[in-house]
ZAMARGU-4260 file (C-alpha; in steps of 0.2 Angstrom, whole numbers, plus 5000, padded with zeros to 4 digits):
<rodrens>
0) 5230/7189/6119 | 5225/7171/6113 | 5218/7171/6095 | 5208/7156/6092 | 5208/7145/6077
5) 5191/7151/6072 | 5195/7169/6072 | 5211/7166/6062 | 5201/7156/6049 | 5188/7170/6048
10) 5201/7183/6046 | 5209/7174/6032 | 5193/7171/6023 | 5188/7190/6026 | 5205/7195/6019
15) 5203/7184/6004 | 5186/7192/6000 | 5193/7209/6003 | 5207/7206/5991 | 5196/7199/5978
20) 5184/7214/5980 | 5198/7226/5978 | 5204/7218/5962 | 5186/7219/5955 | 5185/7237/5961
25) 5201/7241/5952 | 5196/7233/5936 | 5179/7241/5935 | 5186/7258/5940 | 5199/7256/5926
30) 5185/7253/5914 | 5174/7267/5919 | 5185/7281/5923 | 5199/7291/5916 | 5202/7305/5929
35) 5209/7318/5918 | 5197/7317/5903 | 5182/7314/5913 | 5185/7328/5925 | 5187/7340/5911
40) 5172/7333/5902 | 5161/7336/5918 | 5168/7353/5921 | 5163/7359/5903 | 5145/7351/5905
45) 5142/7358/5922 | 5146/7376/5918 | 5128/7381/5915 | 5122/7374/5931 | 5136/7381/5941
50) 5132/7398/5934 | 5114/7396/5939 | 5117/7391/5957 | 5130/7405/5959 | 5117/7418/5953
55) 5103/7411/5964 | 5115/7411/5979 | 5120/7429/5975 | 5102/7435/5974 | 5097/7426/5990
60) 5113/7429/5999 | 5114/7411/6004 | 5106/7394/6001 | 5089/7400/6007 | 5082/7399/5989
65) 5083/7380/5990 | 5066/7370/5993 | 5062/7366/6011 | 5060/7347/6011 | 5074/7335/6007
70) 5063/7326/5994 | 5060/7343/5985 | 5078/7347/5986 | 5083/7331/5978 | 5071/7333/5964
75) 5075/7351/5962 | 5093/7349/5958 | 5089/7336/5945 | 5077/7347/5937 | 5089/7362/5936
80) 5102/7351/5928 | 5090/7345/5915 | 5083/7363/5912 | 5101/7370/5910 | 5106/7357/5898
85) 5090/7355/5888 | 5097/7367/5874 | 5114/7357/5873 | 5112/7344/5859 | 5129/7337/5863
90) 5122/7331/5880 | 5108/7321/5873 | 5118/7305/5873 | 5122/7307/5891 | 5106/7309/5900
95) 5106/7311/5919 | 5102/7293/5924 | 5097/7290/5942 | 5103/7299/5957 | 5121/7305/5952
100) 5122/7324/5956 | 5123/7332/5973 | 5126/7350/5980 | 5137/7352/5995 | 5142/7368/6005
105) 5160/7372/6009 | 5160/7361/6024 | 5154/7346/6014 | 5136/7347/6021 | 5123/7340/6009
110) 5111/7354/6002 | 5102/7346/5987 | 5102/7332/5975 | 5109/7314/5979 | 5127/7311/5984
115) 5131/7292/5987 | 5138/7287/6003 | 5157/7286/6001 | 5157/7267/6007 | 5144/7262/5994
120) 5153/7273/5981 | 5168/7262/5984 | 5159/7246/5983 | 5149/7251/5968 | 5165/7257/5959
125) 5158/7274/5955 | 5170/7289/5952 | 5164/7306/5956 | 5172/7323/5954 | 5169/7340/5964
130) 5165/7355/5953 | 5168/7371/5964 | 5154/7384/5963 | 5162/7401/5962 | 5153/7418/5958
135) 5163/7430/5947 | 5177/7438/5956 | 5172/7429/5972 | 5177/7413/5983 | 5170/7396/5981
140) 5153/7394/5990 | 5150/7376/5987 | 5152/7361/5976 | 5143/7350/5964 | 5147/7332/5966
145) 5144/7323/5949 | 5146/7305/5943 | 5158/7304/5928 | 5152/7292/5914 | 5162/7294/5898
150) 5148/7287/5887 | 5131/7280/5886 | 5136/7263/5891 | 5146/7269/5906 | 5131/7280/5911
155) 5119/7265/5911 | 5132/7256/5921 | 5134/7269/5934 | 5115/7272/5935 | 5112/7254/5938
160) 5126/7252/5952 | 5119/7268/5960 | 5101/7261/5960 | 5107/7244/5967 | 5118/7252/5981
165) 5106/7244/5994 | 5107/7227/5986 | 5126/7228/5984 | 5127/7232/6003 | 5116/7217/6007
170) 5126/7205/5996 | 5142/7211/6004 | 5135/7208/6021 | 5128/7191/6016 | 5146/7187/6009
175) 5154/7192/6026 | 5141/7181/6035 | 5143/7167/6024 | 5162/7168/6026 | 5160/7168/6045
180) 5149/7153/6044 | 5161/7144/6033 | 5176/7149/6044 | 5167/7143/6059 | 5162/7126/6052
185) 5180/7124/6045 | 5187/7129/6062 | 5176/7117/6071 | 5181/7103/6059 | 5200/7107/6062
190) 5198/7111/6081 | 5189/7095/6087 | 5204/7083/6082 | 5216/7096/6089 | 5207/7096/6105
195) 5208/7077/6106 | 5226/7078/6102 | 5229/7091/6116 | 5219/7081/6128 | 5228/7065/6124
200) 5245/7073/6126 | 5239/7079/6143 | 5234/7061/6148 | 5250/7054/6142 | 5260/7068/6152
205) 5250/7061/6168 | 5256/7044/6165 | 5241/7036/6155 | 5252/7029/6141 | 5238/7018/6135
210) 5229/7034/6128 | 5226/7034/6109 | 5218/7047/6098 | 5212/7034/6084 | 5207/7048/6071
215) 5201/7041/6054 | 5205/7056/6043 | 5215/7056/6027 | 5222/7073/6029 | 5237/7080/6038
220) 5229/7080/6054 | 5225/7062/6052 | 5243/7059/6048 | 5248/7068/6064 | 5236/7058/6074
225) 5243/7042/6067 | 5260/7047/6071 | 5255/7052/6089 | 5247/7035/6091 | 5263/7027/6085
230) 5273/7037/6097 | 5261/7034/6112 | 5263/7015/6108 | 5282/7016/6108 | 5281/7025/6124
235) 5270/7012/6132 | 5281/6998/6126 | 5296/7007/6133 | 5288/7009/6149 | 5282/6991/6150
240) 5300/6986/6145 | 5307/6997/6159 | 5295/6990/6172 | 5299/6972/6166 | 5318/6976/6166
245) 5316/6982/6185 | 5306/6966/6189 | 5318/6954/6180 | 5333/6962/6187 | 5326/6961/6205
250) 5322/6943/6202 | 5339/6938/6195 | 5348/6947/6210 | 5336/6939/6222 | 5341/6921/6220
255) 5360/6922/6223 | 5357/6935/6237 | 5344/6923/6245 | 5357/6908/6244 | 5370/6919/6252
260) 5358/6925/6266 | 5353/6907/6270 | 5371/6901/6271 | 5376/6916/6282 | 5361/6913/6294
265) 5364/6895/6295 | 5382/6898/6300 | 5376/6911/6313 | 5363/6900/6321 | 5376/6885/6321
270) 5366/6875/6309 | 5380/6874/6297 | 5398/6875/6302 | 5410/6886/6291 | 5420/6876/6280
275) 5427/6875/6262 | 5411/6868/6255 | 5401/6883/6262 | 5414/6895/6256 | 5414/6888/6239
280) 5395/6889/6237 | 5395/6907/6243 | 5409/6912/6232 | 5400/6904/6217 | 5385/6914/6220
285) 5395/6930/6223 | 5403/6927/6206 | 5386/6925/6198 | 5381/6942/6206 | 5397/6950/6200
290) 5394/6944/6183 | 5376/6949/6183 | 5380/6967/6189 | 5394/6969/6177 | 5383/6964/6162
295) 5370/6976/6168 | 5383/6989/6169 | 5389/6986/6152 | 5371/6987/6145 | 5368/7003/6154
300) 5383/7010/6146 | 5378/7004/6129 | 5361/7013/6132 | 5369/7030/6134 | 5382/7026/6120
305) 5397/7025/6131 | 5402/7007/6128 | 5421/7008/6127 | 5428/6999/6112 | 5447/6997/6109
310) 5447/6995/6090 | 5461/6988/6081 | 5464/6976/6066 | 5460/6959/6071 | 5455/6942/6063
315) 5437/6940/6066 | 5436/6923/6058 | 5450/6917/6069 | 5441/6923/6084 | 5426/6914/6079
320) 5436/6897/6076 | 5444/6899/6093 | 5427/6901/6101 | 5421/6886/6093 | 5436/6876/6098
325) 5434/6882/6116 | 5417/6875/6116 | 5422/6858/6108 | 5421/6849/6125 | 5404/6855/6129
330) 5398/6852/6111 | 5403/6834/6112 | 5396/6832/6130 | 5379/6838/6123 | 5379/6825/6109
335) 5381/6838/6096 | 5392/6838/6080 | 5402/6854/6076 | 5409/6858/6059 | 5415/6872/6048
340) 5406/6874/6031 | 5416/6879/6016 | 5433/6888/6015 | 5439/6902/6026 | 5435/6919/6020
345) 5448/6926/6008 | 5448/6942/6019 | 5444/6942/6038 | 5454/6957/6045 | 5442/6969/6053
350) 5443/6985/6064 | 5436/6978/6080 | 5438/6975/6099 | 5445/6957/6100 | 5440/6954/6118
355) 5422/6959/6115 | 5420/6950/6099 | 5426/6934/6109 | 5412/6937/6121 | 5399/6939/6107
360) 5405/6922/6098 | 5406/6913/6115 | 5389/6918/6119 | 5382/6912/6102 | 5390/6895/6104
365) 5384/6894/6122 | 5366/6897/6117 | 5368/6884/6102 | 5374/6871/6115 | 5360/6875/6127
370) 5346/6875/6115 | 5350/6862/6102 | 5342/6845/6103 | 5354/6830/6106 | 5360/6823/6090
375) 5359/6840/6081 | 5373/6850/6073 | 5382/6867/6074 | 5389/6874/6059 | 5401/6889/6057
380) 5403/6898/6040 | 5410/6914/6034 | 5413/6924/6018 | 5418/6941/6012 | 5405/6951/6001
385) 5409/6969/5995 | 5420/6974/6009 | 5410/6966/6023 | 5414/6950/6032 | 5398/6939/6036
390) 5400/6926/6049 | 5385/6914/6053 | 5383/6901/6067 | 5369/6889/6062 | 5361/6876/6073
395) 5348/6863/6071 | 5331/6861/6079 | 5322/6867/6089 | 5322/6884/6080 | 5315/6900/6087
400) 5297/6904/6082 | 5296/6917/6069 | 5286/6929/6080 | 5299/6929/6093 | 5315/6931/6083
405) 5314/6950/6084 | 5314/6949/6103 | 5330/6938/6105 | 5340/6954/6109 | 5329/6960/6123
410) 5335/6959/6141 | 5330/6945/6151 | 5320/6938/6137 | 5319/6919/6135 | 5310/6909/6122
415) 5303/6898/6135 | 5299/6909/6151 | 5299/6894/6162 | 5318/6891/6160 | 5328/6894/6176
420) 5345/6902/6177 | 5352/6884/6178 | 5346/6878/6162 | 5342/6895/6153 | 5354/6908/6159
425) 5349/6926/6164 | 5343/6931/6147 | 5356/6945/6146 | 5369/6937/6135 | 5361/6940/6119
430) 5356/6958/6124 | 5374/6962/6128 | 5380/6953/6112 | 5368/6963/6102 | 5374/6980/6110
435) 5392/6975/6106 | 5388/6972/6088 | 5378/6988/6086 | 5392/6998/6095 | 5404/6991/6082
</rodrens>
């Protein structure tokens, strides 16, 4: 069975009130009543009335001597108590205050006087004792139910509580009603944002990744909503990246495939005769396709944490210097100046995959050559700091806008989207280099 939040909050509030009432009841009862002393005290003071009732019962052979109407019976028992105790000076300090004495038969049926309802007795914290009515040499014929004050102050308190039974009951009902109202309002205050979160979750599960909750709350639910919105934004970005990835991959594959298809159709139609030039052109595009597919494969393996690294001690500084020398001819051809800044690091042996590190440095120098204005410079520097080897490749203008630096490792990303593969590459080199570095 589904238990709603409102019911749970109401149950918690009601339980708290009941616990508080129980504590108050215990404190008052502890103050008002000591069972052993009070019971003995009442037994002694009720002897005269018990003897009178037993005598009347014996004469009438039952309870027929009692007044006919309930109102008369209530007043009669009170009068009998006062009459039988009138000669007892010790009882003067304990007058019969209010309705606090009753007469019951053996089955517990009311006969005379007033016996408070058990529930109201509990709420009013009134202790009562039953005094058996037993004729001499016979069995019990009924009970006197008497409140048990220990002194004048307690008697006044008991009389007041008994007189206010109805008001106490109303207050208790009002407290329960107020608790229900507060619980309902609190539940609504909590349930509304939770419903929005549930609905937003369902919308996202149906593919509406643009869904946001946008709750302005400073409590834990507000924090949950903000975390939900951040997660939804990340999912949305991931889905856009996936779609862009598929579109860019298709675009990058389409160009060499289109060239190959055009060459083969031209040969089939006799427009172009097969020859070394045609074969070289097609081979160049096949190699481009092969490189692209291999790069995509390596990136896919990196995504699932399965990039194979053959780690061994290698000199990373020497690998960077070799990559710089390998690009020396291209650097000169681009009208750039290359130099090494400072001395070589005093320590440059690292645990790494030498072949993949060569690919990383080669890609960085290739990008520096492509995207540095003629007449610029490329500088290589390195130094060891607290067990780390830091190698930097710095090129001159134009720089990458600050807002785009964080995207340099994204697949197919180009600072200038209009660059073609001929001038700008596929946009996968830095992505693969970043994956290699992260794998290390």
